[in-house]
N, C-alpha and C positions, 0 to 999 in steps of 0.2 A: 503370178502377181500382176495386177493392173499396171501397165507402163505409162499410160497417159498420152503417148505420142502415136495416136491412132489415125487411120484414115477416117475422115468425117463423111458420113453418108446420110441420106434421107431414108425414111421408112419405105418409100417406093423402091429405092435402090436395094434396100435390105430384102424386100419381098422377092426380088429377082433371084438372089442367092438362096433364100429359104425354099422357094418353090422348085429350085433345081436340085438341091442337095439335102434340105431339111436342117442344115447347120449354118449358123452365122457366128463368125469368130473374129476377134482382134479388130474391132472397129468402134467408132463412137457415132451413135445415131442422134442427129441434131434436130429432128422434127418430132412433133407429137404423133402418136400412133393413130392411124385411121385403118381399121380392119379391112375396109373395102379396098384400100390401096394394095394390100399384100395377100389377103386371103379370099377376096371376092365374096364377101358376106360374113355372117357371124356364125356359121357352122363350119368348123375346121376339121378336116378328116385326116391330116397328116401328123406325124410326130415331128416335133421341132426341138432343137437344142441351141441355146445361146451360150457361147463360151468366150469369156474375156471381152465382154461388151459393156460399154458405158452408155446408159440411156439418159440423155440430157433433159428430157421432158417427160410428161406424164405418159403412163401406159394404161389405157382403158380397155380391159378385157371383160367388161361387165355384160350381162345379158347375152351371153354367147354359149355355144356348145363346142367343146373340144373332144373329139372322138379318141384321141391317143395321147400319149405321154408328152409332158412339157418339162424340159430341163433348163435350169439357169445355173451356170457354173462360173464362179469368179467374176461376177457382174457387179456394177455399181448403178443404182437407181437414184438419179438426182431429182426426179419428179415422183408424184404419188403413183401407186400401183393399185388398180381397182379390179378385183375379180368378182365383185358382188353379183349375186343372182345368176351366176353362170353354172353350167354343168360340165364337169371334167370327168370323162369316162376312163382316162388313164391316170397313172400316177403323176404327181407334180412334185418337183424337187428343186430346192434352192441350196446350193453348196458354195461356201466361201463368198457370200454376197454381202454387200453393204447397201442399206436403204437410208437415204437422207430425208425421205418423206414417208408418209404412212403407207401401209399396205392394208387393204380392206378386202374381206371376202364375206360380207354379211349376206346371209341367205343363200350362199353358194352350195352346190352339191358335188361332192367328190366320191366317185365310185371306187377309186383306188386309194393309195396311201398319199399322205401329205407329209413332206419332210423338209425341215430347215436344219442345216448342219454348218456350224462355224459361221453363222450370220450375225450381222450387227444392224440394229435399227436405231439410228442416232439422230432423230429428228430434232429440230430447233424448237424451243418453247414458243417463239413468236412467229412460227411458220404459218402463213395464211392457208396452206393446203392441208393442215392436219389439226384435228382436235388435239390440243396439247397433251392431254393425258391418255389418249387412245391411239397411239401410232400403229398398233397391231389390233385390228378390229375384225374378228371372225364370229361375231355374235350370230346365233341362229343358223350357223353353217351345219351341213350334214356330211359326215365322213363315213363311208362304208368300210374303209380299210383302217390302217393305223394312223395316228397323229404322233410324229416324233420331232422333238426339238432337242438338238444336241450341241453343246458348246455355243449357246445362243445368248446374245446380249441385247437388251432393250432398255431404253429410257422411257419411263412412264408406264401406263397400264397395258398389260397383256390381257386383252379382253376376249374371253371365250364364253361369255354368258349365253346360256341357252343353246350351246352347241350340242350336237348328238354325234357320238363316235361309237361305231359298232365294234371296231377293233381295239387295240391297246392304245392308251394315251401315255406316252413316256417322255419325260423331261429329264435330260441328263446334262449336268454342268451348265444349267441356265443361270443367268445373272440378270435380275430385274432391278434396275437402278432408278433413283430419282432423276427427273428431268433436270437438265443443266443447260444454262444459256451461256455460250461462249462470250467472253468479254471483247474479243477483237473480231472485226469483220474480215472476211477473206474472199478471194475470187473462187469461182467454181473449181478451177484447176487446183488451187492451193487447198481447198477444202477436201477434194477427193484424195489428194496426196496425203493430207493430214490424217484422214480416216484410215487409209491403208497403213500408214506408219503406226497409227494408234492400235490397229489390229495386231500388228507384229509386237508391239510393246505391252499388250494386255497381259496381265498376270493375275493369279489368284490373290496375291497379297494386297488386300484392300480394294481390289477391283478398280484400280485407278489407271489413268492413261498418262504416258510420259510427257506429252507436250504441254508447254505452258499455255498454249492456245485453248486448252480444254478447261481452264479455270472458270469457275461459275460463281454467280451471285446467289444470295440466300433464297431468292424467290424460285421455288422448285415445285413441280407436280410430283406426287408420290408415285413410286414404282410398285405395282402390286399385281398379283395374279388373280383374275376374276373368272371363276368357274361357277358362279351362281346360276342355279336353275339348269345346270347342264345334265346330260345323260351320257355316262361313260360306261357302255355295256361291257367292254373288255377289260375294265380295271384301270387303275391310275398308279403311276410310279413317278416320283420326283427324287432324283438321286444324283450322286457324283458321277462324272464321266472319267474315262481312262482307268488305268491301273494305278496301284500304289507307286508313287514316285513323281518324276518331273511332269508327266502329262496329266496328272490327276487334277480335276477341277470340281470343287464343291458347287452345289446349287445354292444361290443366295437370293433372297427377296427383300428389298429395301423397306417395304412397308408391310402389307398384310397378304395373306392367302385366304381367299373367300370361296369356300365350297358349300355355302349354305343352300338349302333346298335342292341340292343336286341328288342324282341317283347314280350310284356306282355299282355295276353289276358284277364285276370281278374283284380280285384282291386290290388293296390299297397299300402302297409301301412308300413311306417317306424315309429316306436314308441320308444321314449326314446333311440334313437341310438346315440352313440358317435363315430365320425369318426375323427381321428387325421390327416387327409389329406383332399383330395377333394372327392366329390361325382359327378360322371360323368354320365349324361344321354344324351350324344351327339347322335343326330339322333335316339333316342329310340322311338319306337312305343308303346304307352300306350293306351289300349282299354277301360280301366275302370277308375274309380275314383282313384286319387293318393293323398295320405295324408302323409305329414311329420308332426309328432306330438311330440313336445318337444324334438327335436333333436339338437345336437351340432356338428357343422362341423368346423374344425380348419382352413380350407383353402377355396377352391371355391366350389360353387354349380352350376353345368352346367345343365340348364333345356332347352337345345336346342332340344326340343322333338316335336313329332307329336302325337296329341291325340284328339279324339272327345269329351272327357270328361273333367272334372274339375280337376285342381291341387290346393290343399289346403295346405298352410303352416301355422301351428299353434304353437306358442311358440318356433320357431326355431331360432337358433343362427348360423350365417355364418360369420366367422371371416374376410374373404377377399371378394371375388366377387360373386355376384349372376348374372349368365349369362343366357339370354334368347334370344340370337342371332338366327335368322332363325327359331324361334319356331312357331308352329302352334297348339295353345291351344284353341280349339273351345268352350270348356265349361267354359273357363275363368280361370284366376289365382287369387286366394283369399289368402290374407296374413293377418293373425291375430296375434297380440302380438309378432311380430318378433323383 
């Protein structure tokens, strides 16, 4: 767990440790990143791990080439993170991390896997560094491996429009919430401490946070999953994480799931998914079996799709309309216990 009482260093000092061991741990970096200070250019050949690090300013890793794996474990990002138009030839992994500003990887190319596990993206609505409704912006990125988000919480839009994923796309226990503006101002240290405490207090029951500082006003940006125009060659799964019992967490989307005009090459499985808006598969091309299993949709389900396979709806609740206008479902539509 982030302690907060860390040695404060500059990126130039961080580069000294990274170039010697490939690992940077238990510190707070107080300057903005300049790749020339630590990597001597924008083609990086070593593997790097950041463990229990607070990044107090922006991290610009755009327009660069990373030859090996990057790991971020138990880190706090106080400034924006930009991976746009870079090439990552190894896996990139974020585990137990908190993002206070946006993370962007528009147009980036990932040869390996991309993983976010137990991460929180909790940007402020009035943040100058972020498009308020797009704190996670991976539009037009290309991933040759898998894309996995597990126990992942975000406020605002999770934007993956136009993304291409050759491997599997798996969302387990994700929570996409409406943007919320804190009523009280806080220092950077208080804010980081609050986010850590919030992470510990986060539960499935209502997806709320314990602290009174997290109360919000009615002006909110919607939280939705945007996969419009995407190509998911290895299939798509949105499901609960964990096993039955204490550690089980359902996937919840505060507004809508948009998969319109996408192409999914493998099977699609929505399991115990709660969507508090509409699910849109308008003109979506589905190559494999598509299953909605014990899902709750508060508005419309648009299945105006093209698929040679079957669509199966089991134990699904749709509060408003089920639309199958101009659909071409060659394998048939099977509805069970709806």
